[in-house]
C-alpha positions in Angstrom: 194.0 146.3 138.8 191.6 145.6 141.6 188.5 143.5 141.8 186.1 146.3 140.9 188.2 147.3 137.8 188.3 143.6 136.7 184.5 143.4 137.1 184.0 146.6 135.1 186.3 145.3 132.3 184.3 142.0 132.1 181.0 143.9 132.2 182.1 146.0 129.2 182.8 142.8 127.3 179.6 141.0 128.4 177.4 144.0 127.4 179.1 144.2 124.0 180.5 147.6 124.7 184.0 146.4 123.6 185.0 143.3 121.7 186.3 140.4 123.6 189.5 140.2 121.8 190.1 143.9 122.2 191.1 143.2 125.8 192.7 139.8 125.2 196.3 139.2 126.1 198.3 138.2 123.0 199.1 134.8 124.6 195.8 134.4 126.5 194.1 131.0 126.6 190.4 130.1 126.0 189.4 126.8 127.5 186.1 125.0 126.7 186.2 121.9 128.9 185.2 118.8 127.1 185.8 120.3 123.7 189.0 122.3 123.1 191.6 124.8 124.3 192.8 127.7 122.2 196.2 129.4 122.7 196.8 133.0 121.8 194.6 135.7 120.3 195.4 134.8 116.7 194.4 131.1 117.2 191.2 132.2 119.1 190.2 134.5 116.2 191.1 132.0 113.5 189.7 128.8 115.0 186.9 130.0 117.3 185.5 133.5 116.7 185.8 133.5 112.9 184.2 130.1 112.3 181.4 130.8 114.7 180.7 134.2 113.1 180.7 132.5 109.6 177.8 130.3 110.6 175.7 132.8 112.6 173.0 134.9 111.0 172.3 136.7 114.3 174.3 136.7 117.6 171.2 138.0 119.4 171.8 139.4 122.8 173.3 138.1 126.0 171.6 138.5 129.4 173.9 138.7 132.4 172.4 136.7 135.2 175.2 137.0 137.9 178.7 138.4 138.4 181.1 137.3 141.1 184.7 138.4 141.5 187.6 137.9 143.7 191.3 138.7 143.1 192.2 138.3 139.4 189.0 136.2 138.7 185.6 137.4 137.4 182.8 134.8 137.0 179.9 135.7 134.8 176.7 133.7 134.3 174.9 134.5 131.1 172.1 133.3 128.8 172.0 134.0 125.1 168.8 135.0 123.4 167.7 135.2 119.7 170.9 133.6 118.4 170.2 132.0 115.0 172.5 130.2 112.6 172.4 130.9 108.8 170.5 127.6 108.4 167.8 128.8 110.9 168.9 126.7 113.9 168.6 128.5 117.2 171.7 128.6 119.4 170.7 130.0 122.7 173.2 128.5 125.1 173.8 129.3 128.7 177.3 130.1 130.0 179.4 130.3 133.1 182.5 132.3 132.0 185.5 132.3 134.3 187.8 135.2 133.3 191.3 135.6 134.7 192.3 139.3 134.3 195.9 140.6 134.8 196.9 144.2 134.2 193.7 145.0 132.3 194.0 142.0 129.9 192.2 138.7 129.8 194.9 136.0 130.2 192.5 133.1 130.5 188.9 132.3 129.9 187.2 129.0 130.9 183.8 128.8 129.2 181.4 126.3 130.7 178.4 125.8 128.5 176.1 123.1 127.1 178.7 121.4 125.0 176.2 118.9 123.6 174.2 121.8 122.2 177.4 123.5 120.8 178.5 120.2 119.1 175.0 119.7 117.6 174.9 123.2 116.1 178.5 123.6 115.0 179.6 120.0 114.0 
């Protein structure tokens, strides 16, 4: 796939048109620097996506601020709005997501965010 196709794939994920894990390589890696690395779709679902969804009352919306792509990489800057935990705590983080896409699948995602905010909400 080319750069434009990779950007389109990531745009579909960022807009919520398709689920992130729907386009995830079985052995893909999700890295959150300063916090944790998840290996494989099953671990990502069990240890990241599932637990986050369990504590959230609303995932709100995500505003895409900027998208840059070159080669196999797509970088997306986003800001979450109206995210609320079941205990009423807002979780409106900002993100810089660096996707590596190969043959139409995400093989790596490095998520840069406010890790102090994430730890305070999810600890």
